[in-house]
C-alpha positions, -999 to +999 in steps of 0.1 A: +027+146+031+057+167+025+060+200+006+067+199-032+103+191-041+127+220-043+146+203-071+155+225-101+127+219-127+111+238-154+083+261-143+050+243-143+066+208-145+042+181-132+069+165-110+075+198-093+040+197-080+048+170-054+075+160-029+105+138-030+100+100-027+099+095+011+116+061+013+145+074-009+148+105+013+149+083+044+177+061+029+198+092+025+197+096+063+220+066+065+248+083+046+279+088+068+264+069+098+281+037+110+265+010+130+286-011+154+285-049+151+268-051+184+240-028+173+233-032+137+207-010+119+171-021+124+155-010+092+117-007+095+113+020+069+099+001+039+071-024+035+087-049+013+098-085+019+135-090+017+137-128+011+136-145-022+104-161-035+100-199-029+123-220-050+094-236-070+083-202-081+118-191-091+123-223-110+090-217-129+102-182-139+137-195-148+123-223-170+101-198-188+131-175-194+152-203-207+127-222-228+098-199-237+105-174-264+072-156-257+084-147-223+108-122-239+083-106-262+056-081-259+026-097-242-010-087-240-014-051-228-039-062-201-017-091-190-015-129-195-050-143-200-043-172-178-033-149-149-064-127-154-086-158-154-070-172-123-076-139-105-112-138-116-119-174-104-100-169-071-118-137-064-152-152-072-145-180-047-129-158-020-154-129-020-186-147-028-194-127-060-190-129-097-158-116-113-149-123-149-116-121-168-128-090-187-130-072-154-093-079-146-061-062-158-025-069-148-004-039-140+033-033-134+028-032-097-001-019-076+012+017-078+006+016-115-029+002-109-037+033-088-023+056-115-043+038-142-075+041-121-070+078-115-063+083-152-096+067-161-115+088-136-101+123-134-093+153-154-075+185-145-087+200-113-109+170-103-108+159-067-101+126-049-109+120-012-079+104+006-081+093+043-050+105+061-025+094+072-023+081+036+000+061+014+023+089+001+025+076-035-012+080-039-008+117-030+022+120-052+004+107-083-026+129-076-003+159-075+015+150-107-019+143-125-033+177-116-058+161-093-067+178-060-064+156-029-091+162-003-076+148+030-100+130+053-086+131+088-091+097+105-082+109+140-069+086+167-088+056+156-073+057+121-107+045+107-123+070+082-158+082+089-183+081+059-202+110+073-171+132+074-162+120+038-197+131+026-190+166+037-159+167+014-178+157-017-182+185-043-192+185-080-155+178-088-152+147-066-144+116-087-134+090-062-129+080-025-098+059-018-095+033+009-065+012+018-072-018+040-053-033+058-041+002+060-007+016+050+006+034+071-019+028+099-020-010+101-057-009+109-083-031+092-114-013+082-146-030+094-168-045+067-196-022+077-173+008+072-163-004+037-199-010+028-209+025+040-183+040+018-195+019-011-230+032-005-218+068-002-198+066-035-228+050-053-252+077-040-230+104-054-221+087-087-184+085-079-159+056-076-147+037-046-111+027-051-103-001-027-065-008-024-061-043-009-024-047-014-022-064+020-053-085+018-033-117+022-023-106+057-057-097+070-065-112+104-100-122+094-102-159+083-127-152+055-134-124+031-127-090+046-158-074+030-188-085+008-186-058-019-182-083-047-213-101-036-233-071-048-243-080-084-237-044-094-203-041-077-186-030-109-207+001-111-189+017-082-159-005-071-123-004-084-102-028-065-064-028-065-041-057-056-004-065-055+015-097-058+047-081-044+040-089-008+022-123-012+049-140-033+080-117-026+079-104-062+086-067-054+113-064-081+091-079-107+063-054-104+031-074-107-002-059-096-038-060-107-069-038-111-104-053-109-132-031-122-160-029-148-151-042-182-156-008-198-132+007-173-106-020-180-109-010-217-099+026-206-071+011-184-058-006-215-051+028-231-031+039-201-011+007-199-003+006-236+010+041-234+031+037-203+046+002-204+029-015-234+026-046-213+035-060-179+067-080-178+062-116-186+084-134-160+068-118-130+033-127-143+045-163-148+057-163-112+025-149-099+004-174-118+025-203-105+022-189-070-016-187-072-018-223-083+008-238-060+016-217-030-016-216-009-002-235+021+031-215+019+012-182+018-010-194+047+022-198+068+035-164+057+003-148+069+005-166+102+040-153+107+031-117+099+001-119+122+024-132+150+048-103+145+019-079+148+008-096+180+044-093+192+043-055+187+010-053+206+021-076+234+055-060+238+045-023+236+044-019+274+079-004+279+070+022+253+036+029+268+053+035+301+074+062+284+044+080+270+042+063+235+008+053+221+001+025+197-025+038+173-027+008+150-009-025+143-017-050+115-005-065+082+029-050+077+026-019+099+025-004+134+016+033+136+026+050+168+025+084+186+057+095+202+058+116+234+086+141+225+085+179+219+104+177+186+084+169+154+085+134+140+107+142+110+134+154+135+129+124+158+131+100+129+165+113+117+178+113+153+168+077+157+191+066+130+223+078+147+212+076+183+192+043+183+202+025+151+166+026+138+153+037+104+116+044+103+094+070+086+079+101+103+042+108+102+049+140+083+055+118+053+019+106+055+000+137+066-006+171+049+011+200+068-022+215+079-029+184+101-005+187+130-009+152+143+017+139+117+044+157+138+037+133+167+035+101+146+058+074+132+054+044+110+071+011+118+071-014+089+078-045+110+072-073+085+109-079+079+118-080+116+113-113+134+099-115+170+133-112+186+141-082+164+108-066+174+118-070+211+152-053+202+134-025+183+110-018+212+140-018+236+159+008+214+129+030+211+122+028+248+158+038+255+156+069+233+152+101+253+140+124+226 
């Protein structure tokens, strides 16, 4: 987690409390660098699908734009009722618990779902426990909201320890945040670990925010946890979800928050103030996808899992050079490099010397935890298995 931006701002401005957007910063490293035809850039910096959604989904969106006047108007602040109800029914089946439409809100992407959740929980100076390495936008929003981030070091396993989290809880703690499958670590938190964090949060009267942006690419064939099977789940759990990865809708910004109906009413205040309503075309696409793309999404999941397997199986040349694979799953591999230079320096050198763009661990770790200087994130979901082989070859050939 980088230092606050040095951009010229008014004293005390909220945006000055945090750092520059890491993905945008990394893209600037490409300026002035050319890549020969025989060695094009391998871009594994951002976790976003680059292909278009399936044709049927695009046609459903296009037809709505052409024929449905309502698709161009303000919609319900909490999202289209049909999409909210579809999520409620799907979640009830998938997780083995009861979820109702009143417990679902649609947001303009999962980042907004996180911002809304924090807005309903925290005031100035409150605290949120964030396992690190962490998703940087969570830290950025905490900074800009005046919320203190309490980093929970996950060590070499990248799995957070509930006992260590308990020691960070203070009277100002309002939530614990878990992301599983994890960004940036790629690890999947065991169901027992997730349940233990639920119990910890409940015992202290705080919220468990569970970000499952990558749930569609979990390796488990069934539900990744049983939290919704608890009849009182909404007394502690706030779940976040994204349609961006499942249906390639990144540019349409469709996410969701699942929580107690009373909290959803508070979320409505936030959404009405920030965006008034989520955009209609993306919601129409997400609803069509949920109703029609189950086999297609199953194949997408299989391909992503195969790419993760290719990372694990092909890591030998890097291991022989002193690299360590800390985690690999969903969209990500998280690795430790063997070089003396810190990861932010290594990442910039990899652009010109190896034709690889990835993100350094310093973008996911607070400065006081030195492990970030040895770590790198590889977002491999947009690189096929041949490309993964080429990536490993380039990294193995880099001399640091």
